[in-house]
N, C-alpha and C positions, 0 to 999 in steps of 0.2 A: 113888185110887191108880192106877187104870188110865190115867186121863188123864195123870198125871205120867209114867207109864212110856212112853206113846206119845210124849209131848213129848220125853222124854229120848232115845228111840230115833230120833226125827226129827232131833234135834240131832246125834247121832252120825253119822247118815246124811249130813247136810249137810257135816259136818266131813270125812268120808271122801271125799265127792265133791270138795271143794275140794282136799284133799290129793292125790287122784288126778290132778286137773288140773295141779297144780303139779309133779308128778313126770314129766310127759311129756317124754321126752328130745328133744334136738335131732336132726334128721335127719343121718345120716352122708352125706357127699358121694359122688357116684358114683366108681367107679374110672376110671382112665385109659381112654378109648375106650368107656366104658359109657354107655348111654342109660337114664335112670332115670325111672320113672313115679311122680309124686306126686299122689295123688288127694285133693282137698279134702274132708275128712270130719269136720266139727266135732263131731258128736254120736255117742254110742255106737250109736244106731240106724243111722246112716250107715255106721259101721265094720262093724257086724254084717251089713248088707245087702251090702256090698262083698265081705266075706270069703265069704259064702255064694254069691256069683255067680262068684267066681274059682276056678280049679282049685287043688287043694292043693299042687301042685308049685311054684306061684308064692309066694315068700316075701313076707309082708306084715308091716309094722311100723308102729305108730302113733307119730308123732313130730311135732316142731314145725319148720315151715319158713316163714321170713319172717312170724312172728307168727300163722301159721295152723296149725291141727291138720290133718295130712294122713296118709294111709296110703301108706307107701313100698312100692312094688311092683317086683320085678325085681332087678337090671336086665337090660337087653337089649343084645345086641351089635350089633343093626341097628336103624336108625331106623324102618324099615318095621314091625318087630315092635312097637316101642313105640307107633307110630301106630295100629296095628291094635287093640292093647289099650286105648288111649285112647278110640277110637271105640266099642269094645265097652262100656266102663265108662259112657260117656255115654249110649249107647242103652239099655242094660239096666238100669243102676242110676240114671241121671240125675244123675251127679256129674261135675263138671269136673275135668280133670287137667292137670298141668304136666309137660312133658317137659324134663328138663335133662340136660346132658352135660358131660364134662370132656375136654379134648383129650389126645391121647396124650403130646404134649410140651407142657407148660405154656408159654404165651407170655410170661407175666409173673409176677414174684414179689413185686412191691411191694405195700404196703398200699393198700387201696381208698380213693380220695379223690374227692370231687365236683369236677367241672370248675368253672372260675372263673365261668361264665355263670349261676350259681345266682340272682343278684340280678335284681330287676326283671322277674320272670316274670308271665305271666298264665295260671296253671294251669287246665287243663281236662281232664276225663275223656275218654278215647278211647271210641269206640262199640263195638258188637259186632264180634267178630272175633278175630284172633290177633296177638299182639305178640311179636316175637323180640327178646329183651333180651341185652345183652352187659355183663358186669361191667366197670366203669370202673376203671382203675388210674392211678396218678399218672404217666402217660407220655403226653405230648401226641401223639406219633406214633401212638398206638393208634386215635384217631379217624380219621386218614387211612387207616390200614390197613383198618379196617372199611368205610370208604367205597369202597375199592378192591374189597373182596369183594362188596358189595351193588350196586356200580356206581350209587351214588346218594347223596343226602344222608343224614346220620345225625342223629337227634333225641336229646333229653335228657329222661328221664322219671323218675318216682318210682313204685316198686312195693314194697309192704310197708315203707314208710317208709325205703327205701334208693334211692340214685340209680343209674341205669343208662343206657347208650346204647341208643337205639331203632334197631335195624338195619332192621326192617321192621314195618309195621302193615298188615294185609291181612285180607280176609274169605275169601281163597282158602287153604284148608288146605294144599294141595299146595305152593303158593308158600312158605308159612311153613316147612314141613318141609324143603324144598329149601334154603332160606336157612340153616336151622339146620345142615344137613349141610355146607354150604360153610364156615360159620364154624368148625365143629368141625375140618374138614380143615385150616383155616388156623391152628389152634392157639388159638382163642378159647374162653372159657368162656361158653356161651350157654344160654338157656332159652326155651321157648315157654310163654306164659301167656295167660290170658283177658284180652283187651285192655280189657274193661269195668272191670277193677280197676287199670288203669294211668293215672296222671295225667301228661299231657303238659305239660312245663315249657318246652320250646323245640323247635320243629319242625326246626330246623337248628342244629347246633353248629358254630361258626366259631372256629378257634384263632387 
């Protein structure tokens, strides 16, 4: 009898766990001009450690972002504040964070479409560092505009099974955040992510 009871309880526990995982909501995007901190925290223990390390005035929500379970923190009005908390989370809790933003005046409204250069790639993962990604929209001139902001070539990558333009790949944190600031000021929707999770599809996009 006791064995059956424990087995039944274990089954209920597993079902509850699966149900809880399925009900994690999608992350709400940042407001215009806001910098949002998304901390990759796939386990309940990660989430508990993170919340215990953050002050109560910072609002935290567990949600889904690009197929990953993250803790949504903030947001922040200044990139320096988001950067400071990202470093704090990394040093104290040991979790990686994504900083994303939304321009005050959206640059584009079209549906996201991958560029035509998707075929005949030799995909390879980027190394350790920071990747600044820009949402690609079905507007060819967007690539040229990003090139003007970064004053260099723009690559094409995959992150979270979605295509993005690669504005900058660097091991210099300051350079990455400065680039994010420039792109935000230019009206682009950009994010800073862990470059080890980014797959490079083409180092230079040519229209």
